[in-house]
C-alpha positions as CSV (number, residue, x, y, z in Angstrom):
1,L,0.0,0.0,0.0
2,S,2.8,2.4,0.8
3,L,4.4,1.9,-2.6
4,S,1.1,2.5,-4.3
5,C,0.7,5.7,-2.2
6,D,4.2,6.8,-3.1
7,M,3.5,6.2,-6.8
8,S,0.2,8.2,-6.6
9,Q,2.0,11.0,-4.8
10,A,4.8,11.1,-7.4
11,R,2.3,11.1,-10.3
12,F,0.3,13.9,-8.6
13,D,3.5,16.0,-8.0
14,A,4.5,15.6,-11.7
15,A,1.0,16.6,-12.8
16,K,1.0,19.6,-10.5
17,T,4.4,20.6,-11.9
18,E,3.1,20.3,-15.4
19,I,0.2,22.6,-14.6
20,E,2.5,25.2,-13.1
21,K,4.7,25.3,-16.2
22,K,3.8,28.4,-18.3
23,D,5.2,26.9,-21.5
24,G,4.3,23.2,-21.2
25,E,1.8,21.1,-23.1
26,F,-0.9,21.6,-20.5
27,A,-0.6,25.4,-20.7
28,A,-0.7,25.3,-24.5
29,N,-4.0,23.4,-24.3
30,F,-5.6,25.3,-21.4
31,A,-7.5,27.6,-23.6
32,K,-9.0,24.6,-25.5
33,M,-10.3,23.1,-22.3
34,S,-14.0,23.4,-21.4
35,N,-15.0,24.9,-18.1
36,D,-16.2,21.4,-17.1
37,Q,-12.7,20.0,-17.8
38,K,-11.1,22.8,-15.7
39,L,-13.5,22.2,-12.9
40,V,-12.6,18.5,-12.9
41,I,-8.9,19.4,-12.5
42,Y,-9.8,21.9,-9.7
43,A,-12.1,19.4,-7.9
44,L,-9.6,16.5,-8.0
45,F,-6.8,18.8,-6.8
46,K,-8.9,19.9,-3.8
47,Q,-10.0,16.3,-3.0
48,S,-6.4,15.2,-3.2
49,T,-5.1,18.0,-0.9
50,V,-8.0,18.7,1.4
51,G,-10.4,15.8,1.2
52,D,-14.2,16.1,1.2
53,V,-15.6,19.6,0.8
54,N,-15.4,21.3,4.2
55,T,-17.0,24.7,3.5
56,E,-20.5,26.1,3.1
57,R,-21.7,26.4,-0.5
58,P,-21.1,29.9,-1.8
59,G,-24.0,32.4,-2.1
60,M,-26.3,32.5,-5.1
61,L,-24.4,35.4,-6.8
62,D,-21.0,33.7,-6.6
63,F,-21.4,31.7,-9.8
64,T,-17.7,30.8,-10.0
65,G,-17.5,29.8,-6.4
66,K,-20.7,27.7,-6.6
67,S,-19.4,25.9,-9.7
68,K,-16.1,25.1,-8.0
69,W,-17.8,24.0,-4.8
70,D,-20.3,21.7,-6.8
71,A,-17.5,20.1,-8.8
72,W,-15.6,19.4,-5.5
73,E,-18.7,18.1,-3.8
74,K,-19.1,15.5,-6.7
75,Q,-15.7,14.0,-5.6
76,K,-17.0,13.4,-2.0
77,G,-15.9,10.1,-0.6
78,I,-13.0,9.5,-3.0
79,S,-9.8,8.9,-1.1
80,S,-6.9,11.3,-1.4
81,E,-4.8,8.6,-3.1
82,D,-7.5,7.8,-5.7
83,A,-8.1,11.5,-6.3
84,M,-4.3,12.0,-6.9
85,G,-4.4,9.2,-9.5
86,K,-7.5,10.7,-11.2
87,Y,-5.9,14.2,-11.2
88,A,-2.7,12.9,-12.8
89,D,-4.8,11.0,-15.4
90,A,-6.9,14.1,-16.2
91,V,-3.8,16.3,-16.6
92,E,-2.3,13.7,-19.0
93,E,-5.5,13.5,-21.0
94,Y,-5.9,17.3,-21.2
95,K,-2.3,17.7,-22.4
96,K,-3.3,15.9,-25.6
97,L,-6.2,18.2,-26.6
């Protein structure tokens, strides 16, 4: 289990580094991504690093905040390790757009 966790963490860290690059493949494709795809990346990152959503849903006029909160809420119950793997998979997929 520890080896699996270490691999998930390594893949997660590599994906996070890819997103942070301003001139990488992911950055080049960011504009092509739909809002739903961006929300998946956001939600999986939050689930990986924080766990289940732990805040109140934003107010009705905070459209961006509500979208992010709802996307994160959909990941509820997924373990941090599984979320890290899904995050890394999503980053790899979106690099190929």
